[in-house]
C-alpha positions as CSV (number, residue, x, y, z in Angstrom):
1,M,0.0,0.0,0.0
2,T,1.3,3.4,-0.9
3,R,1.2,6.4,1.4
4,S,-1.6,8.8,0.6
5,D,-1.3,12.5,0.5
6,R,-3.5,12.7,3.6
7,E,-1.3,10.6,5.8
8,Y,0.9,12.4,8.4
9,P,-0.7,15.8,7.7
10,D,0.6,19.2,8.9
11,R,-3.0,20.3,9.4
12,P,-6.4,18.7,9.7
13,W,-8.3,17.9,6.5
14,V,-11.9,19.2,6.3
15,G,-14.3,16.5,5.3
16,V,-18.0,15.9,5.0
17,G,-20.0,12.9,6.1
18,V,-23.5,12.5,4.8
19,V,-26.3,10.8,6.5
20,V,-28.7,10.0,3.6
21,W,-32.3,8.9,4.3
22,Q,-34.8,7.3,2.0
23,G,-38.0,6.8,4.0
24,D,-37.0,4.8,7.1
25,R,-33.7,3.6,5.6
26,V,-30.2,5.0,5.9
27,L,-27.5,4.8,3.2
28,L,-24.3,3.0,4.3
29,I,-21.1,2.3,2.3
30,Q,-18.3,-0.1,3.0
31,R,-15.1,1.9,3.0
32,G,-12.4,1.0,0.5
33,K,-9.6,3.2,1.8
34,P,-8.1,4.0,5.2
35,P,-8.9,5.0,7.8
36,R,-11.5,2.4,8.7
37,M,-11.0,0.5,5.5
38,G,-13.5,-2.3,5.2
39,Q,-15.8,-0.9,7.8
40,W,-19.4,0.3,7.2
41,G,-20.1,4.0,7.5
42,I,-21.8,6.9,5.9
43,P,-20.6,8.3,2.5
44,G,-18.3,11.3,2.6
45,G,-14.9,12.7,1.8
46,A,-12.7,15.8,1.6
47,Q,-14.2,19.2,0.7
48,T,-12.4,20.8,-2.2
49,V,-11.4,24.5,-2.5
50,G,-14.3,26.6,-3.9
51,E,-16.9,24.0,-3.0
52,T,-19.6,24.7,-0.4
53,L,-20.3,22.1,2.3
54,F,-23.6,21.0,0.6
55,Q,-21.9,20.8,-2.8
56,A,-19.2,18.6,-1.3
57,A,-21.9,16.4,0.3
58,T,-23.8,16.1,-3.0
59,R,-20.6,15.3,-4.9
60,E,-19.3,12.7,-2.5
61,V,-22.6,10.7,-2.4
62,L,-22.8,10.8,-6.2
63,E,-19.2,9.6,-6.6
64,E,-19.5,6.8,-4.0
65,T,-23.0,5.6,-4.8
66,G,-24.4,7.1,-8.0
67,L,-27.3,8.7,-6.0
68,T,-28.4,12.3,-6.2
69,V,-29.3,13.7,-2.8
70,E,-30.8,16.9,-1.3
71,P,-28.7,18.2,1.6
72,K,-31.0,19.6,4.3
73,A,-29.0,20.6,7.4
74,V,-25.7,20.4,9.2
75,I,-26.0,17.7,12.0
76,T,-22.8,18.3,13.9
77,A,-19.0,18.4,13.6
78,L,-16.5,15.9,15.0
79,D,-12.8,15.0,14.9
80,S,-11.4,11.8,13.4
81,I,-7.8,11.4,14.5
82,H,-5.8,8.2,14.0
83,H,-2.3,7.5,15.4
84,D,0.2,5.0,14.1
85,A,2.1,2.4,16.2
86,D,4.6,5.1,17.2
87,G,2.0,7.5,18.4
88,Q,2.3,9.9,15.4
89,T,-0.8,11.4,13.9
90,Q,-1.4,9.4,10.7
91,F,-4.7,10.9,9.8
92,H,-6.6,13.9,11.1
93,Y,-10.0,15.0,9.8
94,T,-12.4,17.6,11.0
95,L,-15.7,16.2,9.7
96,V,-18.9,18.2,9.2
97,E,-21.9,15.8,9.2
98,V,-24.8,16.7,6.9
99,L,-28.3,15.4,6.8
100,A,-29.6,14.6,3.2
101,E,-32.6,13.0,1.7
102,C,-32.7,10.8,-1.4
103,P,-36.3,10.5,-2.8
104,A,-35.5,7.5,-5.0
105,G,-32.9,5.2,-6.3
106,D,-30.7,2.3,-5.3
107,P,-27.0,2.8,-4.6
108,I,-24.2,1.3,-6.7
109,A,-20.8,1.2,-5.0
110,A,-18.2,3.3,-6.9
111,D,-15.1,5.4,-6.3
112,D,-13.7,4.4,-2.9
113,A,-16.8,2.5,-1.7
114,L,-16.5,-1.4,-1.8
115,D,-20.3,-1.8,-1.3
116,A,-23.3,0.5,-0.8
117,R,-26.7,-0.4,0.7
118,W,-29.9,1.0,2.2
119,M,-30.3,-0.3,5.8
120,T,-32.8,0.0,8.6
121,L,-31.7,1.4,11.9
122,D,-31.6,-2.1,13.4
123,Q,-29.2,-3.2,10.6
124,V,-27.1,-0.1,11.1
125,A,-26.7,-0.8,14.8
126,D,-25.5,-4.3,14.0
127,I,-23.0,-3.4,11.3
128,V,-21.5,0.0,12.1
129,E,-18.3,-0.3,14.3
130,W,-17.5,3.4,14.9
131,G,-19.7,4.8,17.7
132,E,-19.5,8.4,16.3
133,T,-21.3,7.2,13.1
134,L,-24.1,5.7,15.2
135,R,-24.4,8.9,17.2
136,V,-24.5,11.0,14.1
137,I,-27.2,8.8,12.5
138,E,-29.3,9.1,15.7
139,L,-28.9,12.9,15.8
140,S,-30.0,13.1,12.1
141,S,-33.1,11.2,12.9
142,A,-34.2,13.9,15.3
143,L,-33.6,16.6,12.7
144,R,-35.9,15.1,10.1
145,V,-39.3,16.7,9.7
């Protein structure tokens, strides 16, 4: 595995995570890149220069799943910091979590997603390993109108 340009950063990367709802189901992807490679989580990625937060959310979901979403609100912000065996900061992201709706469509895994699926909250609780993802999904549920 080659070292990515995001490893051992000199500053945090700004990223967006997107909790996408379709009815009573949430969109999850299986991550294809570190950190958390192979784990299930919400779509997302780095925000690019000149791109608004909602534009980044829309682009990331489209790239990873082929779905077009409607961003609705910011849920929260959190830190994702990973250290290597020597205690050095290997990855550091400041993640802004966004609530979005997807009125129709089925996901097709693409870009850095190994798999993509709609899941019920019970399925999400069984498959997601990172507690922050579960917390953000729960927070998003309270924001839906």
